[in-house]
C-alpha positions, 0 to 999 in steps of 0.5 A: 480503556481497550486492552490489546486483546480487545482491539479489532484487527483492521480489515481490508475490503475490496472496492466494488467495480462501480466505485473504482473511478472515484475511489483514489481521487476521493481519498486525496481530494482529486490528486490522482498522481498517487496511482501513477506513482504507486505503479511507477515505484513498483516498476522500479523495484520489481523487474518482472512487473510489466503492468497489471490490473490493480485491486483497490482496498478500503481499510476499516480504520479509514485507510486504503491500499492498492495491489496488483491482480497477479498470482505469482510471487514478486521479487523486489529489490529496493536500493533505497534501503537495500531490501531484496526479497520475494513477496505476494503481489498483495504485499508488494502493493502494500510496500509500494503504497507505504513508500509512496505515501511516506515520500508524498507526505514528506514532500507536500506536508498534507496531513491526509497523506501521513494519516493514510500511511499510519492507517496502512502501516497499522493494517500491515502489522497483522498482514501474513507477510508483515515481516517482509513488508516491514523489512522492505520499508525499514 
C-alpha cells in the first residue's frame, strides 16, 4: 500500500503541435463542444480575455486541461460562487476546464467527463496556485 509520501505528483505535458487537432475530440469521442465551452466560460468570467491561442496539456493520471497562451495575470470574477481574484493564465485555464467538466458531467451523465474532472482536480491540488483554483471553483 502506498503512503502519501510515495505517491507521485500528477505531471502535465504539453500536447505536441502535430497532435492538437485530434486531442480534444479524442478525449470525448468526437464531442468538440467542450473546447468552445471552455473558451466561452473564460470570456464570461474574465473581462480582459479577448481570445488567445490555447495550450493543451495531457496529465500523467489520464486527465488533461487547456490554458490560454498569455503571459499576463488574469482577473476573474465568477458570479456563480462570488469568487474574485487574479491568477495566471494557466490557473485560469484549469478553473475554466473544471467548471465546464463539472457542468457537462452533471448535464449529460457521461462517466468520462466526471473522470476527467477528478483527474484535473487531482493535478490542481499540487499546482502553485491551488489555493486560488479551489477558492474559484468552490
